[in-house]
GUROZA-431166 format. One record per atom (N, C-alpha, C): residue number from 0; residue in three letters; atom name; x, y, z. Coordinates in steps of 0.02 Angstrom, whole numbers, plus 50000, padded with zeros to 5 digits. Layout:
+-----+-----+------+-------+-------+-------+
!   n ! res ! atom !     u !     v !     w !
+-----+-----+------+-------+-------+-------+
! NUM ! ALA !   CA !     X !     Y !     Z !
...
+-----+-----+------+-------+-------+-------+
END
This chain:
+-----+-----+------+-------+-------+-------+
!   n ! res ! atom !     u !     v !     w !
+-----+-----+------+-------+-------+-------+
!   0 ! MET !    N ! 50712 ! 61858 ! 47835 !
!   0 ! MET !   CA ! 50773 ! 61823 ! 47816 !
!   0 ! MET !    C ! 50779 ! 61823 ! 47740 !
!   1 ! ASP !    N ! 50839 ! 61833 ! 47717 !
!   1 ! ASP !   CA ! 50854 ! 61834 ! 47645 !
!   1 ! ASP !    C ! 50864 ! 61762 ! 47621 !
!   2 ! CYS !    N ! 50823 ! 61740 ! 47573 !
!   2 ! CYS !   CA ! 50824 ! 61671 ! 47550 !
!   2 ! CYS !    C ! 50892 ! 61653 ! 47519 !
!   3 ! ALA !    N ! 50922 ! 61697 ! 47481 !
!   3 ! ALA !   CA ! 50987 ! 61682 ! 47450 !
!   3 ! ALA !    C ! 51040 ! 61670 ! 47504 !
!   4 ! GLN !    N ! 51039 ! 61710 ! 47556 !
!   4 ! GLN !   CA ! 51088 ! 61702 ! 47610 !
!   4 ! GLN !    C ! 51075 ! 61636 ! 47647 !
!   5 ! ILE !    N ! 51012 ! 61619 ! 47658 !
!   5 ! ILE !   CA ! 50995 ! 61556 ! 47691 !
!   5 ! ILE !    C ! 51022 ! 61498 ! 47650 !
!   6 ! MET !    N ! 51010 ! 61499 ! 47585 !
!   6 ! MET !   CA ! 51033 ! 61444 ! 47542 !
!   6 ! MET !    C ! 51109 ! 61438 ! 47543 !
!   7 ! LYS !    N ! 51143 ! 61495 ! 47544 !
!   7 ! LYS !   CA ! 51216 ! 61494 ! 47546 !
!   7 ! LYS !    C ! 51240 ! 61462 ! 47610 !
!   8 ! VAL !    N ! 51210 ! 61481 ! 47666 !
!   8 ! VAL !   CA ! 51230 ! 61452 ! 47731 !
!   8 ! VAL !    C ! 51214 ! 61378 ! 47734 !
!   9 ! LEU !    N ! 51158 ! 61358 ! 47705 !
!   9 ! LEU !   CA ! 51138 ! 61287 ! 47707 !
!   9 ! LEU !    C ! 51181 ! 61244 ! 47661 !
!  10 ! GLY !    N ! 51224 ! 61274 ! 47621 !
!  10 ! GLY !   CA ! 51266 ! 61237 ! 47575 !
!  10 ! GLY !    C ! 51325 ! 61203 ! 47609 !
!  11 ! ASP !    N ! 51328 ! 61203 ! 47674 !
!  11 ! ASP !   CA ! 51383 ! 61172 ! 47711 !
!  11 ! ASP !    C ! 51357 ! 61117 ! 47756 !
!  12 ! GLN !    N ! 51385 ! 61057 ! 47751 !
!  12 ! GLN !   CA ! 51360 ! 61000 ! 47790 !
!  12 ! GLN !    C ! 51366 ! 61010 ! 47865 !
!  13 ! THR !    N ! 51419 ! 61043 ! 47888 !
!  13 ! THR !   CA ! 51426 ! 61055 ! 47960 !
!  13 ! THR !    C ! 51369 ! 61098 ! 47986 !
!  14 ! ARG !    N ! 51353 ! 61150 ! 47949 !
!  14 ! ARG !   CA ! 51298 ! 61195 ! 47970 !
!  14 ! ARG !    C ! 51231 ! 61159 ! 47969 !
!  15 ! MET !    N ! 51223 ! 61115 ! 47919 !
!  15 ! MET !   CA ! 51161 ! 61075 ! 47916 !
!  15 ! MET !    C ! 51157 ! 61030 ! 47978 !
!  16 ! SER !    N ! 51213 ! 61001 ! 47997 !
!  16 ! SER !   CA ! 51214 ! 60957 ! 48056 !
!  16 ! SER !    C ! 51197 ! 60996 ! 48119 !
!  17 ! VAL !    N ! 51222 ! 61056 ! 48125 !
!  17 ! VAL !   CA ! 51206 ! 61098 ! 48184 !
!  17 ! VAL !    C ! 51131 ! 61112 ! 48186 !
!  18 ! LEU !    N ! 51102 ! 61131 ! 48129 !
!  18 ! LEU !   CA ! 51030 ! 61145 ! 48128 !
!  18 ! LEU !    C ! 50989 ! 61083 ! 48146 !
!  19 ! GLU !    N ! 51011 ! 61025 ! 48122 !
!  19 ! GLU !   CA ! 50976 ! 60963 ! 48139 !
!  19 ! GLU !    C ! 50979 ! 60950 ! 48214 !
!  20 ! MET !    N ! 51037 ! 60962 ! 48245 !
!  20 ! MET !   CA ! 51043 ! 60954 ! 48318 !
!  20 ! MET !    C ! 50997 ! 61002 ! 48355 !
!  21 ! LEU !    N ! 50995 ! 61064 ! 48331 !
!  21 ! LEU !   CA ! 50954 ! 61115 ! 48365 !
!  21 ! LEU !    C ! 50880 ! 61105 ! 48353 !
!  22 ! LEU !    N ! 50862 ! 61067 ! 48302 !
!  22 ! LEU !   CA ! 50791 ! 61050 ! 48291 !
!  22 ! LEU !    C ! 50766 ! 61009 ! 48350 !
!  23 ! LYS !    N ! 50809 ! 60967 ! 48377 !
!  23 ! LYS !   CA ! 50789 ! 60924 ! 48433 !
!  23 ! LYS !    C ! 50783 ! 60964 ! 48498 !
!  24 ! ARG !    N ! 50833 ! 61009 ! 48510 !
!  24 ! ARG !   CA ! 50831 ! 61049 ! 48571 !
!  24 ! ARG !    C ! 50888 ! 61100 ! 48568 !
!  25 ! PRO !    N ! 50882 ! 61155 ! 48607 !
!  25 ! PRO !   CA ! 50939 ! 61202 ! 48612 !
!  25 ! PRO !    C ! 50999 ! 61166 ! 48642 !
!  26 ! GLN !    N ! 51059 ! 61189 ! 48622 !
!  26 ! GLN !   CA ! 51120 ! 61156 ! 48646 !
!  26 ! GLN !    C ! 51174 ! 61207 ! 48659 !
!  27 ! HIS !    N ! 51216 ! 61190 ! 48708 !
!  27 ! HIS !   CA ! 51275 ! 61230 ! 48723 !
!  27 ! HIS !    C ! 51329 ! 61214 ! 48672 !
!  28 ! VAL !    N ! 51376 ! 61260 ! 48664 !
!  28 ! VAL !   CA ! 51431 ! 61252 ! 48616 !
!  28 ! VAL !    C ! 51467 ! 61186 ! 48628 !
!  29 ! HIS !    N ! 51482 ! 61170 ! 48691 !
!  29 ! HIS !   CA ! 51519 ! 61108 ! 48705 !
!  29 ! HIS !    C ! 51480 ! 61046 ! 48686 !
!  30 ! GLU !    N ! 51413 ! 61048 ! 48691 !
!  30 ! GLU !   CA ! 51372 ! 60991 ! 48670 !
!  30 ! GLU !    C ! 51375 ! 60982 ! 48594 !
!  31 ! ILE !    N ! 51372 ! 61038 ! 48559 !
!  31 ! ILE !   CA ! 51377 ! 61035 ! 48486 !
!  31 ! ILE !    C ! 51444 ! 61007 ! 48466 !
!  32 ! ASN !    N ! 51497 ! 61031 ! 48498 !
!  32 ! ASN !   CA ! 51564 ! 61009 ! 48479 !
!  32 ! ASN !    C ! 51577 ! 60936 ! 48500 !
!  33 ! ASP !    N ! 51546 ! 60913 ! 48554 !
!  33 ! ASP !   CA ! 51552 ! 60843 ! 48574 !
!  33 ! ASP !    C ! 51527 ! 60797 ! 48518 !
!  34 ! GLN !    N ! 51475 ! 60819 ! 48483 !
!  34 ! GLN !   CA ! 51446 ! 60779 ! 48430 !
!  34 ! GLN !    C ! 51484 ! 60786 ! 48364 !
!  35 ! LEU !    N ! 51511 ! 60845 ! 48351 !
!  35 ! LEU !   CA ! 51544 ! 60858 ! 48287 !
!  35 ! LEU !    C ! 51620 ! 60847 ! 48289 !
!  36 ! GLY !    N ! 51650 ! 60859 ! 48347 !
!  36 ! GLY !   CA ! 51722 ! 60850 ! 48354 !
!  36 ! GLY !    C ! 51765 ! 60895 ! 48311 !
!  37 ! LEU !    N ! 51745 ! 60959 ! 48306 !
!  37 ! LEU !   CA ! 51782 ! 61007 ! 48265 !
!  37 ! LEU !    C ! 51831 ! 61047 ! 48306 !
!  38 ! ASP !    N ! 51879 ! 61076 ! 48273 !
!  38 ! ASP !   CA ! 51923 ! 61125 ! 48305 !
!  38 ! ASP !    C ! 51877 ! 61182 ! 48329 !
!  39 ! PRO !    N ! 51885 ! 61206 ! 48390 !
!  39 ! PRO !   CA ! 51841 ! 61258 ! 48416 !
!  39 ! PRO !    C ! 51837 ! 61320 ! 48372 !
!  40 ! THR !    N ! 51892 ! 61339 ! 48340 !
!  40 ! THR !   CA ! 51891 ! 61397 ! 48296 !
!  40 ! THR !    C ! 51847 ! 61385 ! 48235 !
!  41 ! LEU !    N ! 51850 ! 61325 ! 48208 !
!  41 ! LEU !   CA ! 51808 ! 61308 ! 48150 !
!  41 ! LEU !    C ! 51735 ! 61306 ! 48169 !
!  42 ! LEU !    N ! 51719 ! 61277 ! 48227 !
!  42 ! LEU !   CA ! 51650 ! 61275 ! 48250 !
!  42 ! LEU !    C ! 51624 ! 61346 ! 48260 !
!  43 ! SER !    N ! 51665 ! 61389 ! 48290 !
!  43 ! SER !   CA ! 51645 ! 61459 ! 48301 !
!  43 ! SER !    C ! 51629 ! 61493 ! 48234 !
!  44 ! HIS !    N ! 51668 ! 61479 ! 48183 !
!  44 ! HIS !   CA ! 51656 ! 61507 ! 48116 !
!  44 ! HIS !    C ! 51587 ! 61486 ! 48090 !
!  45 ! HIS !    N ! 51571 ! 61422 ! 48097 !
!  45 ! HIS !   CA ! 51507 ! 61396 ! 48072 !
!  45 ! HIS !    C ! 51448 ! 61425 ! 48112 !
!  46 ! LEU !    N ! 51456 ! 61428 ! 48177 !
!  46 ! LEU !   CA ! 51402 ! 61456 ! 48219 !
!  46 ! LEU !    C ! 51391 ! 61530 ! 48205 !
!  47 ! ARG !    N ! 51444 ! 61566 ! 48192 !
!  47 ! ARG !   CA ! 51438 ! 61637 ! 48175 !
!  47 ! ARG !    C ! 51401 ! 61645 ! 48109 !
!  48 ! ALA !    N ! 51415 ! 61603 ! 48060 !
!  48 ! ALA !   CA ! 51381 ! 61607 ! 47995 !
!  48 ! ALA !    C ! 51306 ! 61594 ! 48004 !
!  49 ! LEU !    N ! 51288 ! 61546 ! 48046 !
!  49 ! LEU !   CA ! 51218 ! 61531 ! 48059 !
!  49 ! LEU !    C ! 51184 ! 61590 ! 48095 !
!  50 ! ARG !    N ! 51220 ! 61619 ! 48142 !
!  50 ! ARG !   CA ! 51193 ! 61677 ! 48179 !
!  50 ! ARG !    C ! 51185 ! 61737 ! 48134 !
!  51 ! ASP !    N ! 51236 ! 61751 ! 48093 !
!  51 ! ASP !   CA ! 51233 ! 61809 ! 48047 !
!  51 ! ASP !    C ! 51177 ! 61802 ! 47996 !
!  52 ! ALA !    N ! 51159 ! 61741 ! 47978 !
!  52 ! ALA !   CA ! 51105 ! 61729 ! 47930 !
!  52 ! ALA !    C ! 51037 ! 61732 ! 47965 !
!  53 ! GLY !    N ! 51036 ! 61738 ! 48031 !
!  53 ! GLY !   CA ! 50973 ! 61742 ! 48068 !
!  53 ! GLY !    C ! 50942 ! 61674 ! 48081 !
!  54 ! LEU !    N ! 50981 ! 61620 ! 48074 !
!  54 ! LEU !   CA ! 50953 ! 61553 ! 48083 !
!  54 ! LEU !    C ! 50956 ! 61528 ! 48155 !
!  55 ! VAL !    N ! 51003 ! 61555 ! 48193 !
!  55 ! VAL !   CA ! 51008 ! 61537 ! 48264 !
!  55 ! VAL !    C ! 51014 ! 61600 ! 48306 !
!  56 ! VAL !    N ! 50996 ! 61592 ! 48369 !
!  56 ! VAL !   CA ! 51004 ! 61646 ! 48418 !
!  56 ! VAL !    C ! 51043 ! 61616 ! 48477 !
!  57 ! THR !    N ! 51074 ! 61660 ! 48515 !
!  57 ! THR !   CA ! 51115 ! 61638 ! 48571 !
!  57 ! THR !    C ! 51091 ! 61668 ! 48636 !
!  58 ! GLU !    N ! 51108 ! 61633 ! 48690 !
!  58 ! GLU !   CA ! 51092 ! 61657 ! 48757 !
!  58 ! GLU !    C ! 51150 ! 61635 ! 48802 !
!  59 ! ARG !    N ! 51178 ! 61683 ! 48838 !
!  59 ! ARG !   CA ! 51233 ! 61667 ! 48883 !
!  59 ! ARG !    C ! 51205 ! 61638 ! 48947 !
!  60 ! GLU !    N ! 51234 ! 61581 ! 48968 !
!  60 ! GLU !   CA ! 51217 ! 61549 ! 49031 !
!  60 ! GLU !    C ! 51281 ! 61540 ! 49070 !
!  61 ! GLY !    N ! 51297 ! 61588 ! 49113 !
!  61 ! GLY !   CA ! 51360 ! 61586 ! 49149 !
!  61 ! GLY !    C ! 51418 ! 61594 ! 49100 !
!  62 ! ARG !    N ! 51462 ! 61545 ! 49099 !
!  62 ! ARG !   CA ! 51519 ! 61548 ! 49054 !
!  62 ! ARG !    C ! 51507 ! 61513 ! 48988 !
!  63 ! SER !    N ! 51447 ! 61486 ! 48979 !
!  63 ! SER !   CA ! 51431 ! 61448 ! 48919 !
!  63 ! SER !    C ! 51379 ! 61486 ! 48876 !
!  64 ! ILE !    N ! 51378 ! 61470 ! 48812 !
!  64 ! ILE !   CA ! 51330 ! 61501 ! 48767 !
!  64 ! ILE !    C ! 51282 ! 61447 ! 48742 !
!  65 ! LEU !    N ! 51218 ! 61460 ! 48748 !
!  65 ! LEU !   CA ! 51166 ! 61414 ! 48726 !
!  65 ! LEU !    C ! 51143 ! 61436 ! 48657 !
!  66 ! TYR !    N ! 51141 ! 61390 ! 48609 !
!  66 ! TYR !   CA ! 51117 ! 61404 ! 48542 !
!  66 ! TYR !    C ! 51049 ! 61372 ! 48533 !
!  67 ! ARG !    N ! 51005 ! 61409 ! 48499 !
!  67 ! ARG !   CA ! 50939 ! 61383 ! 48483 !
!  67 ! ARG !    C ! 50920 ! 61409 ! 48414 !
!  68 ! LEU !    N ! 50871 ! 61376 ! 48383 !
!  68 ! LEU !   CA ! 50846 ! 61399 ! 48319 !
!  68 ! LEU !    C ! 50812 ! 61467 ! 48328 !
!  69 ! SER !    N ! 50817 ! 61508 ! 48278 !
!  69 ! SER !   CA ! 50784 ! 61573 ! 48280 !
!  69 ! SER !    C ! 50708 ! 61563 ! 48286 !
!  70 ! PRO !    N ! 50674 ! 61606 ! 48325 !
!  70 ! PRO !   CA ! 50601 ! 61600 ! 48331 !
!  70 ! PRO !    C ! 50565 ! 61612 ! 48265 !
!  71 ! GLU !    N ! 50599 ! 61642 ! 48217 !
!  71 ! GLU !   CA ! 50568 ! 61654 ! 48151 !
!  71 ! GLU !    C ! 50562 ! 61590 ! 48110 !
!  72 ! ILE !    N ! 50598 ! 61539 ! 48129 !
!  72 ! ILE !   CA ! 50596 ! 61476 ! 48092 !
!  72 ! ILE !    C ! 50542 ! 61432 ! 48121 !
!  73 ! ARG !    N ! 50497 ! 61409 ! 48078 !
!  73 ! ARG !   CA ! 50445 ! 61363 ! 48101 !
!  73 ! ARG !    C ! 50475 ! 61292 ! 48098 !
!  74 ! ARG !    N ! 50472 ! 61258 ! 48154 !
!  74 ! ARG !   CA ! 50502 ! 61192 ! 48156 !
!  74 ! ARG !    C ! 50450 ! 61138 ! 48170 !
!  75 ! ASN !    N ! 50462 ! 61080 ! 48142 !
!  75 ! ASN !   CA ! 50418 ! 61023 ! 48153 !
!  75 ! ASN !    C ! 50461 ! 60963 ! 48169 !
!  76 ! PRO !    N ! 50474 ! 60951 ! 48234 !
!  76 ! PRO !   CA ! 50517 ! 60895 ! 48252 !
!  76 ! PRO !    C ! 50491 ! 60827 ! 48230 !
!  77 ! GLN !    N ! 50424 ! 60819 ! 48227 !
!  77 ! GLN !   CA ! 50396 ! 60755 ! 48207 !
!  77 ! GLN !    C ! 50414 ! 60738 ! 48134 !
!  78 ! SER !    N ! 50411 ! 60787 ! 48090 !
!  78 ! SER !   CA ! 50429 ! 60774 ! 48020 !
!  78 ! SER !    C ! 50502 ! 60791 ! 48005 !
!  79 ! GLN !    N ! 50539 ! 60811 ! 48057 !
!  79 ! GLN !   CA ! 50610 ! 60828 ! 48050 !
!  79 ! GLN !    C ! 50620 ! 60883 ! 47998 !
!  80 ! SER !    N ! 50579 ! 60937 ! 48002 !
!  80 ! SER !   CA ! 50583 ! 60990 ! 47952 !
!  80 ! SER !    C ! 50587 ! 61059 ! 47983 !
!  81 ! LEU !    N ! 50617 ! 61104 ! 47945 !
!  81 ! LEU !   CA ! 50622 ! 61175 ! 47963 !
!  81 ! LEU !    C ! 50594 ! 61216 ! 47906 !
!  82 ! ASP !    N ! 50548 ! 61262 ! 47921 !
!  82 ! ASP !   CA ! 50518 ! 61305 ! 47871 !
!  82 ! ASP !    C ! 50548 ! 61375 ! 47880 !
!  83 ! PHE !    N ! 50586 ! 61397 ! 47830 !
!  83 ! PHE !   CA ! 50619 ! 61462 ! 47833 !
!  83 ! PHE !    C ! 50577 ! 61518 ! 47803 !
!  84 ! GLY !    N ! 50518 ! 61501 ! 47779 !
!  84 ! GLY !   CA ! 50475 ! 61551 ! 47746 !
!  84 ! GLY !    C ! 50483 ! 61548 ! 47671 !
!  85 ! CYS !    N ! 50544 ! 61549 ! 47647 !
!  85 ! CYS !   CA ! 50556 ! 61546 ! 47574 !
!  85 ! CYS !    C ! 50566 ! 61474 ! 47551 !
!  86 ! CYS !    N ! 50583 ! 61430 ! 47597 !
!  86 ! CYS !   CA ! 50593 ! 61359 ! 47579 !
!  86 ! CYS !    C ! 50587 ! 61317 ! 47643 !
!  87 ! THR !    N ! 50578 ! 61253 ! 47634 !
!  87 ! THR !   CA ! 50574 ! 61206 ! 47690 !
!  87 ! THR !    C ! 50629 ! 61155 ! 47683 !
!  88 ! LEU !    N ! 50662 ! 61140 ! 47738 !
!  88 ! LEU !   CA ! 50716 ! 61091 ! 47739 !
!  88 ! LEU !    C ! 50692 ! 61032 ! 47779 !
!  89 ! LYS !    N ! 50695 ! 60973 ! 47749 !
!  89 ! LYS !   CA ! 50675 ! 60912 ! 47783 !
!  89 ! LYS !    C ! 50735 ! 60867 ! 47790 !
!  90 ! PHE !    N ! 50751 ! 60848 ! 47853 !
!  90 ! PHE !   CA ! 50807 ! 60804 ! 47867 !
!  90 ! PHE !    C ! 50785 ! 60731 ! 47859 !
!  91 ! ARG !    N ! 50831 ! 60689 ! 47837 !
!  91 ! ARG !   CA ! 50817 ! 60618 ! 47833 !
!  91 ! ARG !    C ! 50813 ! 60590 ! 47904 !
!  92 ! THR !    N ! 50768 ! 60543 ! 47915 !
!  92 ! THR !   CA ! 50765 ! 60510 ! 47980 !
!  92 ! THR !    C ! 50816 ! 60454 ! 47980 !
!  93 ! HIS !    N ! 50850 ! 60447 ! 48036 !
!  93 ! HIS !   CA ! 50904 ! 60398 ! 48040 !
!  93 ! HIS !    C ! 50878 ! 60330 ! 48059 !
+-----+-----+------+-------+-------+-------+
END
């Protein structure tokens, strides 16, 4: 993964929120949108940016798409952190 591209993608709060949700567990598009409440076209744009950067992968389940963190990302749900190799992102605990 290219660190500059990762940092660019992480510069958006919506994308950060999606990664935080996926840290907990893989989610379908409708589950992500239930939490974010975005226009479907806008959500699709953000999910595509995350996928293009190699941060998420998708799996089709019937008519739905399941999103999960890329296997290349080391995740630690206990510390709420993601290790991208070039940097580590730690989410605040709520």
